[in-house]
N, C-alpha and C positions, 0 to 999 in steps of 0.2 A: 477666300477659297482655300481649301486644304491642299497642301502639297502632296502630289501623287508620287509615291516612292515605289521602288521595285519590290515585288513580293519575295519574301525569303523562303516561303513554303506554300504549296498549294496542292489540294487534292479535292475529292468529291465532297468532303465535309466543310471545307472553307479555305481561306487564304490568310496567311500570317504575314504581316508587315512589321517593320521595326517598332511601330508605335500603336498599331491597331490590328484587329482581326475582322474579316468579313466572312459571313456565313449565311445560310438559309435558316432562319428561326422557324420553329414549329413545322419543320419539314418532316413528313412521314411518307409512307409508301404511296399513298393515293393523293397527296397534296404536295405542291412544290414549295410551299412555305413562303415567307417574305424575306427579302434581302435585308440584312442588317449589318451595320458597321459599329464596332464597339472599341473604344479606346482601351488599350491594355491596362492603363492605370485604374480602370473601373472593374477589372476582373479580379475576383477574390479567390475563386477556386474553379477547377474544371475536372470532371471525372467521367469515366465510361461505365455504363451499366449494360448488362445483357438481358433483354426481355425475352422470356420463354413462357410458353403455355403448355406445360408437360401433360397435364390431364387431358386437355382437348386434343393435343397431338397424338397421344396414345390411343384415344378413342377413334380418331380418324384413321390411324394406321390399321387398327383392328377391323374397322368397318371396311376399309379399302381392301384388305386381304380377303375378307369374307365375300365381298362383292366380286372380286376377281375370281374367286373359286367357282362362281356360277358357270363360267366358261363361254358365255355369249360375248360376241365382239363388243357390243355397246357396254356390257357390264364390265368387261376388262378395262375399257377406256375410263369409265366412271370410277372404277376401283383404283386405277393407277393415279387418277387426279386426286382422289381422296388420300391415297398413300403419300403422294408427293407433298400435299399441303400439310399432312400430319408430320412428316419429317422436317419440313421447314419450321413448323411451330415448335418442335422439340429442340432443334438446333438453336433457334432464337435469332435475334438481330441486335446489333449494338446501338446504343443511343448515348449521345454526349450531353451532359448537363453542365451549363456554364452559369455560375453564380456571380452576381455583381455586387458592388458596394451598396447599392440601393435595395438590397434584399430581393432583387428580381432574379428569376431563373430563365434561361433560354435552353430549349431542347432541340437537338438535331438527331433524327433517326436515320440509321443506315440500313442497307439491305443485308440479308444473311450472307455471311462470308466476308464482310468488309471490316471485321474487327481490327485487322492489322493496319488498315488505312486510318481508322478512328484512333488507334494508339499512336500512330505517327503524327496525326494532327495535334493530339493532346501533348505529346512530347515537344513539338515545335512551339506550341503556346507556352508551355511551362518553361522552356529554354529562354524564350523572350521575357517572360515574367521575372525570372531570376536574374537576367542580365540588366533589366531596367530598375530593379529594386536595390 
């Protein structure tokens, strides 16, 4: 049985221990993902990407503004929803990609506005990687 140690860092993206990391692999907005535990010695790289859909976002913003211009209460609500979704698509959301020694990749997606949390998780993993190497 593996020895349970105290976490050195933990947030919504995962938990970093002295010799391993725990996270939700294939976690996206609509799926919880699967719980995974990965020894630090298997991690070869970790990076953050920001996924954006600018064209679709701009289209939704323009459609939302046009619908809101109708003035009917239902149209204003529908336009506001379209506008909000368009803004979220333009802002984007962070995703973390973990590469392993076996050429596997694990992806963890975050919500819009969670880039600072993703950066802190990556920095904690990198700190442990450089300490153990």
